[in-house]
Every structure is written in structure tokens, then in C-alpha cells.
C-alpha positions in Angstrom: 0.1 -0.1 0.0 2.8 2.4 0.5 4.0 1.8 -2.9 0.7 2.7 -4.4 0.9 5.7 -2.4 4.5 6.6 -4.0 3.6 5.5 -7.6 0.2 7.6 -7.4 2.1 10.7 -5.9 4.9 10.5 -8.7 2.4 10.3 -11.4 0.4 13.3 -10.2 3.5 15.2 -9.5 4.6 14.4 -13.4 1.1 15.9 -14.3 1.1 19.0 -12.0 4.7 20.0 -13.8 3.3 19.6 -17.7 3.0 22.9 -19.6 0.0 23.8 -21.4 1.6 22.5 -24.8 2.6 19.2 -23.4 -1.3 18.4 -23.0 -1.9 18.4 -26.7 1.1 16.2 -27.5 0.7 12.2 -28.0 0.9 10.0 -25.2 1.9 6.3 -25.0 -1.6 5.2 -25.3 -2.7 4.6 -28.8 -5.0 7.2 -30.0 -4.8 9.3 -26.8 -3.3 12.8 -26.5 -1.7 13.5 -22.9 -5.0 15.5 -22.0 -6.9 12.3 -22.8 -4.3 10.0 -20.3 -4.6 12.6 -17.6 -8.6 12.6 -18.0 -8.4 8.9 -17.7 -6.4 9.0 -14.6 -9.1 11.0 -13.2 -11.6 8.4 -13.9 -9.2 6.1 -12.3 -9.0 8.1 -9.5 -12.9 8.1 -8.8 -12.9 4.2 -9.1 -10.3 3.9 -6.6 -12.6 6.2 -4.1 -15.7 3.7 -5.5 -14.0 0.8 -4.6 -12.5 1.4 -1.1 -16.0 2.4 -0.1 -17.7 -0.9 -1.5 -17.0 -3.4 1.0 -18.1 -7.1 0.4 -18.8 -10.0 2.8 -18.2 -12.5 0.0 -15.5 -15.1 -0.9 -12.4 -13.6 -2.3 -12.4 -14.3 -6.1 -9.0 -12.5 -7.0 -5.7 -10.9 -6.1 -3.6 -8.2 -7.5 -2.1 -10.3 -10.0 -5.5 -12.3 -11.2 -7.2 -8.8 -11.1 -5.7 -8.4 -14.5 -6.7 -10.3 -17.6 -4.5 -10.9 -20.8 -5.3 -9.7 -24.4 -3.3 -10.1 -27.6 -5.5 -7.2 -29.3 -4.1 -3.8 -28.7 -6.7 -1.0 -28.2 -7.9 0.4 -31.5 -9.5 3.2 -30.1 -13.3 2.2 -31.1 -13.9 1.0 -27.5 -17.0 3.6 -26.4 -15.3 4.4 -23.3 -12.1 5.4 -24.7 -13.9 7.6 -27.2 -15.8 8.9 -24.4 -12.8 9.8 -22.8 -11.4 11.7 -25.6 -14.7 13.8 -25.5 -14.4 14.6 -21.9 -11.1 15.5 -22.3 -11.8 17.9 -25.3 -14.4 19.2 -23.1 -12.1 20.8 -20.3 -10.4 23.1 -22.9 -8.0 24.5 -20.6 -5.5 22.2 -19.2 -5.6 23.9 -15.8 -9.0 22.6 -15.3 -8.0 19.3 -15.8 -5.0 19.5 -13.5 -7.2 21.1 -11.0 -9.6 18.0 -11.0 -6.9 15.6 -11.1 -5.2 17.0 -7.9 -8.6 17.3 -6.5 -9.8 13.6 -6.6 -6.4 12.5 -7.1 -5.6 13.8 -3.5 -8.6 12.4 -2.1 -8.1 9.0 -3.8 -4.6 8.9 -2.0 -5.9 9.8 1.2 -8.4 7.0 1.1 -5.8 4.7 0.1 -3.7 5.4 3.4 -6.7 5.1 5.6 -8.1 1.9 4.3 -7.7 -1.5 5.9 -5.7 -3.7 3.8 -7.5 -6.9 4.8 -11.0 -5.4 4.2 -12.7 -7.0 1.4 -13.9 -4.9 -1.8 -16.0 -5.1 -4.5 -15.1 -3.9 -8.1 -15.9 -5.2 -11.6 -17.7 -8.3 -10.2 -14.6 -9.4 -8.7 -13.9 -9.3 -4.6 -10.4 -9.1 -3.3 -8.9 -7.4 -0.5 -8.0 -3.4 -0.3 -4.2 -4.4 -0.2 -4.4 -6.5 -3.2 -6.7 -3.7 -5.2 -4.3 -1.1 -4.4 -1.1 -3.2 -5.2 -3.1 -3.9 -8.8 -2.9 -0.3 -9.1 0.8 0.2 -8.8 0.7 -1.5 -12.3 -1.7 0.9 -13.8 0.0 3.9 -12.1 3.4 2.7 -13.5 2.3 2.1 -17.1 0.3 5.1 -17.2 3.2 7.2 -16.4 5.2 5.6 -18.9 2.7 6.4 -21.4 2.8 10.1 -19.7 6.4 10.7 -20.6 6.7 8.8 -23.9 7.3 12.1 -25.6 7.8 14.4 -22.9 11.5 13.3 -21.8 12.1 16.3 -19.6 9.2 15.0 -17.2 10.4 12.8 -14.3 9.5 8.9 -14.8 8.0 6.5 -12.4 9.6 5.5 -9.4 12.3 2.6 -9.8 10.6 0.6 -7.1 7.3 1.0 -9.0 9.0 -0.3 -12.4 10.5 -3.3 -10.3 7.2 -4.2 -8.8 5.3 -3.9 -12.1 8.1 -6.0 -14.2 7.3 -8.7 -11.1 3.8 -8.6 -11.5 3.7 -8.6 -15.3 5.8 -11.7 -15.1 3.5 -13.5 -13.0 0.3 -12.2 -15.0 2.0 -13.6 -18.4 3.2 -16.8 -16.6 6.9 -16.1 -18.0 10.0 -14.2 -17.1 11.6 -11.6 -19.4 15.5 -12.1 -20.3 17.6 -10.3 -17.4 19.1 -8.0 -19.8 16.4 -6.2 -20.3 15.7 -3.1 -18.0 12.5 -2.9 -16.1 11.6 0.0 -18.5 12.1 -1.6 -21.4 10.3 -5.1 -20.4 7.2 -3.1 -19.9 7.3 -1.2 -23.0 8.1 -4.0 -25.2 6.0 -6.6 -23.5 2.8 -4.4 -23.6 3.2 -3.4 -27.2 3.9 -0.1 -26.3 7.3 -0.3 -28.5 8.6 -2.8 -30.7 11.4 -4.8 -29.6 14.9 -3.9 -31.3 16.5 -6.8 -33.6 19.0 -7.5 -30.5 15.8 -7.5 -28.3 13.9 -10.0 -30.5 16.7 -12.3 -30.5 16.9 -12.4 -27.0 13.4 -12.9 -26.5 13.7 -16.3 -28.3 10.2 -18.2 -28.6 8.5 -15.4 -26.3 8.6 -13.0 -29.1 5.7 -14.4 -30.7 3.4 -14.4 -27.5 3.9 -10.4 -27.5 2.3 -8.1 -27.0 0.8 -9.0 -23.2 -2.3 -6.5 -23.7 -3.7 -6.1 -20.0 -7.4 -5.4 -19.1 
């Protein structure tokens, strides 16, 4: 849960450091500008708040790893929710308003996470898991989206090293395979999730694993 707080705080600080012009640049999410990604983060923060106040007495069905499902199809941008995010982001017009909304809702989500009992069972998307596992699953979400945020913004700080390491570990568990030790944590996350194509050397190092890529998380 401490890692959730650190990765979320780092991502929010990165957004706060953006210039207005940065919001119109492409992000690492296919079909989304930076403003669209930040709008998605607002929705994510709302989901965290909703889930943490949705307790369940049912049996546990998932943990931080099984929370994620794998697909081999990269997003096309045709999903209705993805299209809605783009329209919502455009409606803000002034990037300062989008920054303010993320800071406001995001800070509340962070406080709720700090106050949560990690053993409490919560319900979301027809799953029941502990609050601790739910917040651990979001370490992966924050870290990947932090990489998306800085794709074309090299001057903006990236995600914390500990978040990158934990996200790599989680991704390897989700995929049921380990990536070559020669790959940095960042390169594993970018290549494995289809955010960039492997270089010729990386493709060779991946061996048969290359044919299974990308691992699309949903």
C-alpha cells in the first residue's frame, strides 16, 4: 500500500509539472493525447474512491495478479469508453482545469488509500479482493500510465524505480513467464505491452517469447 501511494504521488506530480502545450502531445496510449490520458487518470481516481467504499462480505475471488486479464489485441480506439474519454478531455478546454480536477480527486484517492484497512474485502467489476491487493494492482496501472505520460516528454520525471521493479514482477506473474535479465524494467514493460517494438537484439534475446507479444492488460 505504501508503494501505491508513492507511485500515485509521483504520477500526479508529473502531471502537475506539465506545460499547457504538453497536453496536446501524443501519449504512449494508442490514439490518446496527453490530455486524454490525464482525463483517464481522473476516472481511475474515481474508481479507486468508489471501490474503497464498496465493502463485500463475499468470498475472495481475485488478488493483485488475477485482477488483470490478458489479451493479444492492442486497443483500436473504437471502444465506447475510450471514445468517451477523448470527448471528456476535450471538454475541459483549459489544461489548468484538468490539472485541478486530477489534483482534487487524486489527492482524495490517495488519502482514502492511506486510511484503508488492507485486509478489508472490496468489490469491483464483479471481483472480490482485499483492499491491499486492489491497491497493489493499481501500482501496475500507475506505472504503465506514467510511462505513457512521458513517452514524448523526456524532461518530465518517469515512474519510481521501485514501481518499475514491482510492475515488471507482476507482469511476469500475469504472463507466466520471465523476461531476459538483460532487459531493463522499463524496456520489459514497454516491449511486453506493445508500447514499442523490440529491437533486433531484443527480439533475438526474447526467443520464442517474442511470438507471444504483446501482452495487453485489461
